[in-house]
BALOBA-1460 file (C-alpha; in Angstrom, 3 decimals):
// residues 187
<rec num="1" residu="m" x="152.435" y="214.355" z="0.640"/>
<rec num="2" residu="k" x="154.023" y="215.993" z="-2.477"/>
<rec num="3" residu="t" x="153.640" y="213.867" z="-5.514"/>
<rec num="4" residu="n" x="154.980" y="215.945" z="-8.461"/>
<rec num="5" residu="k" x="158.050" y="217.626" z="-6.748"/>
<rec num="6" residu="f" x="160.958" y="215.665" z="-5.907"/>
<rec num="7" residu="e" x="163.559" y="216.744" z="-3.327"/>
<rec num="8" residu="v" x="167.130" y="215.504" z="-2.599"/>
<rec num="9" residu="g" x="166.944" y="212.656" z="-0.220"/>
<rec num="10" residu="d" x="163.480" y="211.187" z="-1.479"/>
<rec num="11" residu="r" x="163.324" y="207.549" z="-2.047"/>
<rec num="12" residu="v" x="161.871" y="207.005" z="-5.787"/>
<rec num="13" residu="s" x="161.238" y="204.015" z="-8.095"/>
<rec num="14" residu="v" x="161.514" y="204.099" z="-11.672"/>
<rec num="15" residu="l" x="158.223" y="203.323" z="-13.679"/>
<rec num="16" residu="d" x="158.347" y="200.186" z="-15.978"/>
<rec num="17" residu="e" x="161.699" y="198.965" z="-14.531"/>
<rec num="18" residu="v" x="162.876" y="197.428" z="-11.360"/>
<rec num="19" residu="i" x="165.127" y="200.362" z="-10.283"/>
<rec num="20" residu="s" x="164.843" y="202.460" z="-7.184"/>
<rec num="21" residu="g" x="167.135" y="204.788" z="-5.336"/>
<rec num="22" residu="v" x="167.568" y="208.215" z="-3.396"/>
<rec num="23" residu="v" x="167.300" y="211.608" z="-5.232"/>
<rec num="24" residu="v" x="170.867" y="213.114" z="-5.372"/>
<rec num="25" residu="q" x="170.110" y="216.056" z="-7.749"/>
<rec num="26" residu="v" x="167.187" y="217.809" z="-9.162"/>
<rec num="27" residu="q" x="167.523" y="219.810" z="-12.332"/>
<rec num="28" residu="n" x="164.268" y="221.140" z="-14.242"/>
<rec num="29" residu="d" x="162.615" y="218.020" z="-15.292"/>
<rec num="30" residu="q" x="165.662" y="215.618" z="-14.856"/>
<rec num="31" residu="i" x="166.360" y="213.799" z="-11.657"/>
<rec num="32" residu="l" x="169.690" y="212.150" z="-10.688"/>
<rec num="33" residu="i" x="169.285" y="209.111" z="-8.491"/>
<rec num="34" residu="k" x="171.643" y="206.951" z="-6.691"/>
<rec num="35" residu="t" x="170.605" y="203.314" z="-6.718"/>
<rec num="36" residu="a" x="171.361" y="200.611" z="-4.093"/>
<rec num="37" residu="d" x="174.173" y="199.364" z="-6.137"/>
<rec num="38" residu="d" x="175.643" y="202.917" z="-5.969"/>
<rec num="39" residu="f" x="174.954" y="203.672" z="-9.812"/>
<rec num="40" residu="m" x="174.107" y="207.264" z="-10.660"/>
<rec num="41" residu="m" x="171.161" y="207.425" z="-13.052"/>
<rec num="42" residu="t" x="169.368" y="210.260" z="-14.498"/>
<rec num="43" residu="f" x="165.617" y="210.103" z="-15.369"/>
<rec num="44" residu="f" x="162.772" y="212.542" z="-16.360"/>
<rec num="45" residu="v" x="160.272" y="213.435" z="-13.819"/>
<rec num="46" residu="n" x="157.548" y="211.631" z="-15.492"/>
<rec num="47" residu="e" x="159.519" y="208.376" z="-15.177"/>
<rec num="48" residu="l" x="159.803" y="208.423" z="-11.524"/>
<rec num="49" residu="v" x="157.374" y="207.905" z="-8.691"/>
<rec num="50" residu="k" x="158.025" y="208.564" z="-4.796"/>
<rec num="51" residu="e" x="157.943" y="205.662" z="-2.680"/>
<rec num="52" residu="n" x="155.546" y="205.565" z="0.298"/>
<rec num="53" residu="i" x="156.896" y="205.355" z="3.627"/>
<rec num="54" residu="t" x="154.815" y="202.509" z="4.916"/>
<rec num="55" residu="n" x="155.791" y="202.938" z="8.709"/>
<rec num="56" residu="d" x="154.440" y="206.565" z="8.700"/>
<rec num="57" residu="l" x="151.054" y="205.818" z="10.222"/>
<rec num="58" residu="n" x="149.960" y="209.463" z="9.756"/>
<rec num="59" residu="y" x="150.130" y="209.043" z="6.128"/>
<rec num="60" residu="f" x="147.501" y="206.226" z="6.195"/>
<rec num="61" residu="n" x="145.392" y="207.397" z="9.224"/>
<rec num="62" residu="k" x="144.269" y="210.862" z="8.480"/>
<rec num="63" residu="s" x="141.429" y="210.804" z="11.084"/>
<rec num="64" residu="d" x="142.240" y="212.228" z="14.438"/>
<rec num="65" residu="e" x="139.588" y="209.978" z="16.104"/>
<rec num="66" residu="l" x="142.226" y="207.335" z="16.440"/>
<rec num="67" residu="y" x="144.334" y="209.360" z="18.496"/>
<rec num="68" residu="k" x="141.337" y="210.647" z="20.633"/>
<rec num="69" residu="k" x="140.141" y="207.263" z="21.547"/>
<rec num="70" residu="k" x="141.862" y="206.055" z="24.581"/>
<rec num="71" residu="i" x="141.876" y="201.996" z="24.648"/>
<rec num="72" residu="d" x="141.862" y="200.447" z="28.100"/>
<rec num="73" residu="s" x="144.274" y="197.549" z="27.981"/>
<rec num="74" residu="t" x="143.356" y="196.208" z="31.356"/>
<rec num="75" residu="p" x="140.326" y="194.077" z="31.451"/>
<rec num="76" residu="t" x="137.154" y="195.401" z="33.314"/>
<rec num="77" residu="r" x="136.593" y="191.834" z="34.918"/>
<rec num="78" residu="q" x="138.841" y="188.925" z="35.309"/>
<rec num="79" residu="q" x="137.432" y="186.062" z="33.405"/>
<rec num="80" residu="k" x="137.741" y="182.665" z="34.836"/>
<rec num="81" residu="k" x="139.640" y="180.245" z="32.800"/>
<rec num="82" residu="v" x="137.760" y="177.146" z="31.966"/>
<rec num="83" residu="v" x="139.965" y="174.007" z="32.068"/>
<rec num="84" residu="f" x="138.724" y="170.858" z="30.706"/>
<rec num="85" residu="k" x="139.976" y="167.885" z="32.707"/>
<rec num="86" residu="s" x="139.502" y="164.316" z="31.543"/>
<rec num="87" residu="d" x="140.021" y="160.967" z="33.482"/>
<rec num="88" residu="k" x="140.949" y="159.294" z="30.505"/>
<rec num="89" residu="r" x="144.161" y="160.526" z="28.737"/>
<rec num="90" residu="e" x="143.172" y="161.214" z="25.107"/>
<rec num="91" residu="k" x="145.511" y="159.189" z="22.889"/>
<rec num="92" residu="g" x="146.165" y="159.725" z="19.265"/>
<rec num="93" residu="a" x="145.963" y="157.199" z="16.623"/>
<rec num="94" residu="p" x="149.246" y="155.299" z="15.982"/>
<rec num="95" residu="e" x="150.806" y="156.747" z="12.783"/>
<rec num="96" residu="f" x="152.883" y="154.618" z="10.302"/>
<rec num="97" residu="d" x="154.992" y="156.453" z="7.745"/>
<rec num="98" residu="l" x="155.130" y="154.364" z="4.466"/>
<rec num="99" residu="h" x="157.966" y="156.453" z="2.704"/>
<rec num="100" residu="i" x="160.457" y="154.173" z="1.534"/>
<rec num="101" residu="e" x="163.349" y="156.243" z="3.290"/>
<rec num="102" residu="k" x="161.601" y="155.604" z="6.653"/>
<rec num="103" residu="l" x="161.381" y="151.751" z="5.909"/>
<rec num="104" residu="v" x="164.944" y="150.756" z="4.666"/>
<rec num="105" residu="k" x="168.246" y="152.133" z="4.876"/>
<rec num="106" residu="n" x="169.249" y="152.278" z="1.248"/>
<rec num="107" residu="f" x="166.935" y="152.112" z="-1.404"/>
<rec num="108" residu="r" x="169.083" y="153.032" z="-4.257"/>
<rec num="109" residu="g" x="168.936" y="150.567" z="-7.053"/>
<rec num="110" residu="m" x="165.481" y="149.294" z="-6.114"/>
<rec num="111" residu="s" x="162.838" y="149.095" z="-8.689"/>
<rec num="112" residu="n" x="159.408" y="150.885" z="-8.282"/>
<rec num="113" residu="f" x="157.865" y="147.631" z="-8.039"/>
<rec num="114" residu="d" x="160.273" y="146.547" z="-5.137"/>
<rec num="115" residu="i" x="159.708" y="149.823" z="-3.384"/>
<rec num="116" residu="l" x="155.861" y="149.521" z="-3.726"/>
<rec num="117" residu="t" x="155.994" y="145.900" z="-2.587"/>
<rec num="118" residu="i" x="157.953" y="146.859" z="0.550"/>
<rec num="119" residu="q" x="155.469" y="149.591" z="1.429"/>
<rec num="120" residu="l" x="152.349" y="147.338" z="0.908"/>
<rec num="121" residu="e" x="153.947" y="144.564" z="3.062"/>
<rec num="122" residu="t" x="154.724" y="147.021" z="5.914"/>
<rec num="123" residu="a" x="151.039" y="148.397" z="5.804"/>
<rec num="124" residu="q" x="149.717" y="144.903" z="5.683"/>
<rec num="125" residu="r" x="151.822" y="144.118" z="8.870"/>
<rec num="126" residu="h" x="150.442" y="147.291" z="10.610"/>
<rec num="127" residu="v" x="146.808" y="146.505" z="9.611"/>
<rec num="128" residu="e" x="147.214" y="142.833" z="10.867"/>
<rec num="129" residu="f" x="148.862" y="143.916" z="14.175"/>
<rec num="130" residu="a" x="146.122" y="146.473" z="14.762"/>
<rec num="131" residu="l" x="143.266" y="143.873" z="14.061"/>
<rec num="132" residu="k" x="145.072" y="141.396" z="16.395"/>
<rec num="133" residu="n" x="145.656" y="143.900" z="19.313"/>
<rec num="134" residu="r" x="142.280" y="145.351" z="18.923"/>
<rec num="135" residu="i" x="143.457" y="148.832" z="18.130"/>
<rec num="136" residu="p" x="140.393" y="150.872" z="16.856"/>
<rec num="137" residu="k" x="142.280" y="153.358" z="14.721"/>
<rec num="138" residu="i" x="145.552" y="153.746" z="12.735"/>
<rec num="139" residu="v" x="146.905" y="156.290" z="10.282"/>
<rec num="140" residu="l" x="149.010" y="155.237" z="7.293"/>
<rec num="141" residu="i" x="150.977" y="158.203" z="5.800"/>
<rec num="142" residu="h" x="151.651" y="157.430" z="2.112"/>
<rec num="143" residu="g" x="152.287" y="160.858" z="0.737"/>
<rec num="144" residu="v" x="150.733" y="162.481" z="-2.312"/>
<rec num="145" residu="g" x="153.003" y="161.457" z="-5.221"/>
<rec num="146" residu="e" x="151.193" y="159.989" z="-8.341"/>
<rec num="147" residu="g" x="148.687" y="157.998" z="-6.181"/>
<rec num="148" residu="v" x="149.923" y="154.502" z="-6.855"/>
<rec num="149" residu="l" x="150.605" y="153.483" z="-3.301"/>
<rec num="150" residu="k" x="147.244" y="155.024" z="-2.164"/>
<rec num="151" residu="t" x="145.469" y="153.194" z="-4.828"/>
<rec num="152" residu="e" x="147.045" y="149.947" z="-3.961"/>
<rec num="153" residu="l" x="146.420" y="150.706" z="-0.107"/>
<rec num="154" residu="e" x="142.649" y="151.183" z="-0.748"/>
<rec num="155" residu="f" x="142.467" y="147.845" z="-2.995"/>
<rec num="156" residu="l" x="144.286" y="145.992" z="0.035"/>
<rec num="157" residu="l" x="141.954" y="147.599" z="2.663"/>
<rec num="158" residu="r" x="138.626" y="146.774" z="0.666"/>
<rec num="159" residu="k" x="139.360" y="143.165" z="0.935"/>
<rec num="160" residu="n" x="138.581" y="143.046" z="4.626"/>
<rec num="161" residu="p" x="135.088" y="143.657" z="5.707"/>
<rec num="162" residu="k" x="135.964" y="144.681" z="9.291"/>
<rec num="163" residu="i" x="137.964" y="147.788" z="7.982"/>
<rec num="164" residu="t" x="136.609" y="151.148" z="7.014"/>
<rec num="165" residu="f" x="139.013" y="154.013" z="5.932"/>
<rec num="166" residu="q" x="138.895" y="157.588" z="4.935"/>
<rec num="167" residu="e" x="141.251" y="160.517" z="4.096"/>
<rec num="168" residu="a" x="143.223" y="161.474" z="7.312"/>
<rec num="169" residu="n" x="142.815" y="164.977" z="8.929"/>
<rec num="170" residu="y" x="143.742" y="167.445" z="6.068"/>
<rec num="171" residu="q" x="145.118" y="170.011" z="8.279"/>
<rec num="172" residu="k" x="147.428" y="167.526" z="10.014"/>
<rec num="173" residu="y" x="148.471" y="165.345" z="6.999"/>
<rec num="174" residu="g" x="147.421" y="167.157" z="3.917"/>
<rec num="175" residu="m" x="146.250" y="164.627" z="1.169"/>
<rec num="176" residu="g" x="148.815" y="162.134" z="1.882"/>
<rec num="177" residu="a" x="147.432" y="159.907" z="4.656"/>
<rec num="178" residu="t" x="144.571" y="157.536" z="5.260"/>
<rec num="179" residu="e" x="142.784" y="156.712" z="8.617"/>
<rec num="180" residu="i" x="141.851" y="153.199" z="9.159"/>
<rec num="181" residu="y" x="139.072" y="152.011" z="11.481"/>
<rec num="182" residu="f" x="138.597" y="148.523" z="12.690"/>
<rec num="183" residu="q" x="135.404" y="147.045" z="13.848"/>
<rec num="184" residu="q" x="135.790" y="145.301" z="17.104"/>
<rec num="185" residu="n" x="133.995" y="141.959" z="17.775"/>
<rec num="186" residu="s" x="132.533" y="141.947" z="21.184"/>
<rec num="187" residu="k" x="133.464" y="138.714" z="23.194"/>
């Protein structure tokens, strides 16, 4: 690839500026380019750089071994797929979103205290329902925010000795959810 010589039709970029275009005319050490906005601009040779053509694989792969190697796309032996079957259908934990827009139709005009109270009362109802119906685990989605709701939830959950909790799955919920586990009494 030629680096110092510019030819008509070459794509070039201007050093130290966000300008690129196509070479229209070459005169000694001055190059006339046409930008994407159809402006004609003149620059010195030392102010321009040729743009690489990234889809030209020959530019990046100089070795011939890539072309000599033939890759067999058909597998040599059929592999048996292992399918895991379970008699019990795996059920996910019930999820409850505590974002205020999910709980009430219109929250405009409500104070932060009112919003927090509604969110905590909803969480309390879900926890009591899970305890009463012997649900082993639930997930409360509280969001990240400033952490006020999360802190209040932790305070609420620590009151009950039958409850343990932890951050929910980060990949699924990020930092905005808490998993709650309920110890079940055997009857």
